[in-house]
C-alpha positions in Angstrom: -11.8 -0.5 7.3 -8.8 0.0 5.1 -5.2 0.0 6.1 -2.7 2.8 5.5 -3.5 5.4 8.1 -0.7 7.8 7.0 -0.6 10.2 4.1 2.5 10.4 1.9 3.6 13.6 3.6 3.1 12.0 7.1 5.1 9.0 6.1 7.9 11.1 4.6 8.1 13.0 7.9 8.6 9.8 9.8 11.0 7.9 7.6 12.2 10.1 4.7 11.5 10.3 1.0 13.9 7.6 -0.1 11.9 4.8 1.5 8.6 6.2 0.1 10.1 6.3 -3.4 11.3 2.7 -2.9 7.9 1.4 -1.8 6.1 3.2 -4.6 8.4 1.5 -7.1 7.9 -2.0 -5.5 5.4 -4.3 -7.1 2.3 -4.8 -5.0 0.6 -8.1 -4.2 -2.9 -9.2 -3.3 -3.1 -9.4 0.5 -6.1 -11.8 0.7 -7.6 -9.7 3.5 -11.4 -9.6 3.4 -12.6 -6.0 4.0 -15.4 -5.5 6.6 -18.8 -4.0 6.2 -19.6 -5.3 2.8 -16.7 -3.4 1.2 -16.3 -5.2 -2.2 -12.8 -3.8 -2.9 -9.7 -6.0 -3.1 -6.6 -5.0 -1.1 -3.1 -5.0 -2.5 0.1 -3.8 -0.7 3.8 -3.4 -1.3 6.4 -3.3 1.5 10.0 -2.4 2.1 12.4 -2.6 5.1 13.8 0.8 6.1 14.8 2.8 9.2 12.8 5.5 10.9 14.3 8.8 12.2 15.6 7.1 15.3 17.4 4.4 13.3 15.0 1.6 14.2 14.3 -1.0 11.5 10.7 -0.7 10.4 8.5 -2.0 7.6 6.9 0.6 5.3 3.8 -0.6 3.5 1.7 1.1 0.8 -1.9 0.1 0.3 -3.9 0.0 -2.9 -7.6 -0.9 -3.4 -9.3 -2.1 -6.6 -13.0 -2.7 -7.2 -13.8 -6.5 -7.5 -15.8 -5.8 -10.7 -12.7 -4.2 -12.3 -10.7 -7.4 -11.5 -13.3 -10.0 -12.7 -12.1 -11.6 -15.9 -9.0 -9.4 -16.1 -5.8 -11.2 -17.2 -3.3 -8.3 -16.9 -3.4 -6.1 -13.8 -1.2 -3.6 -15.5 -4.2 -2.1 -17.2 -5.7 -0.9 -13.8 -5.2 2.6 -12.4 -3.0 2.1 -9.3 -3.3 4.8 -6.7 -1.8 4.4 -3.2 -4.6 5.0 -0.6 -2.3 5.2 2.4 0.9 4.2 4.1 1.6 2.3 7.3 4.8 2.0 9.3 5.2 -1.0 11.6 
């Protein structure tokens, strides 16, 4: 099961577009989480601190997934196509 249960529009509705833009421009890192059910993809995420509509401090995370085969032997991750699969607010 992947993380990031919110779409971009849903996340914007909850915390605003500025935080979304910030997390989209923040470098992502390997999470080290093993995906269940034989999912061979590798999880990456980026996170920023922000405030929700009620003024509460929250963490906004964006989740990316790459195929393990695409990562094997790769020295530069910049050559991969990075697409955010979902957002999460905690």
